[in-house]
C-alpha positions, 0 to 999 in steps of 0.5 A: 500500500502506497500511501500519501501525506494525507494518510500521516499521523499528523494533521494538515497544520502540523503538515504545513507548519513544518514545511514553513518551518524547514523553509524557514530555517534554509532561506535564513542559511540560504540553503536549498531543499529538496524533500522533507521526509516523514518516516518511523512511528507517525508515517505508519497510521496504524501506530499510536504515539511517538514522535516526531522523526523528520528526514531533510533532504537538502541541496548538495549544490549549496553547502551549508553548515550542518549544525547551525542548520540543525538549531536553527530547524529546531527553533523553526519547529518549536516555533510552530509546532510547540513542544513537540519530541521531534527527532531530525536528519539531514542529508546533503548529499554528501554520505551514502548512510544507509539509515537515510536510505532506509527512512526515505524506503520506508518514509511518507513524502510530506513536501517535494521542492523539486 
């Protein structure tokens, strides 16, 4: 079964807030983002609870300080969604990380900027 953003356990407000937060944080550092993917328990409509696990794919043509971007993302997400448990994974395309591939395969794309 192929899930869409409407099938995941996020409200429309939360989905839109995630996109706004990523756009704002990336914009502050002149970084481009390609895709936002939700993975983990919130991507499974049959499960309950859980934190929000996000894979943010960055544009590899635009170098960015990933540590600073992570800080900006956390602040922007808290502004948009309030205090929630959120796990962030950044994929700049610089490494071939198996975890990022697994998150991409098992996750649900929320937003694409390509």
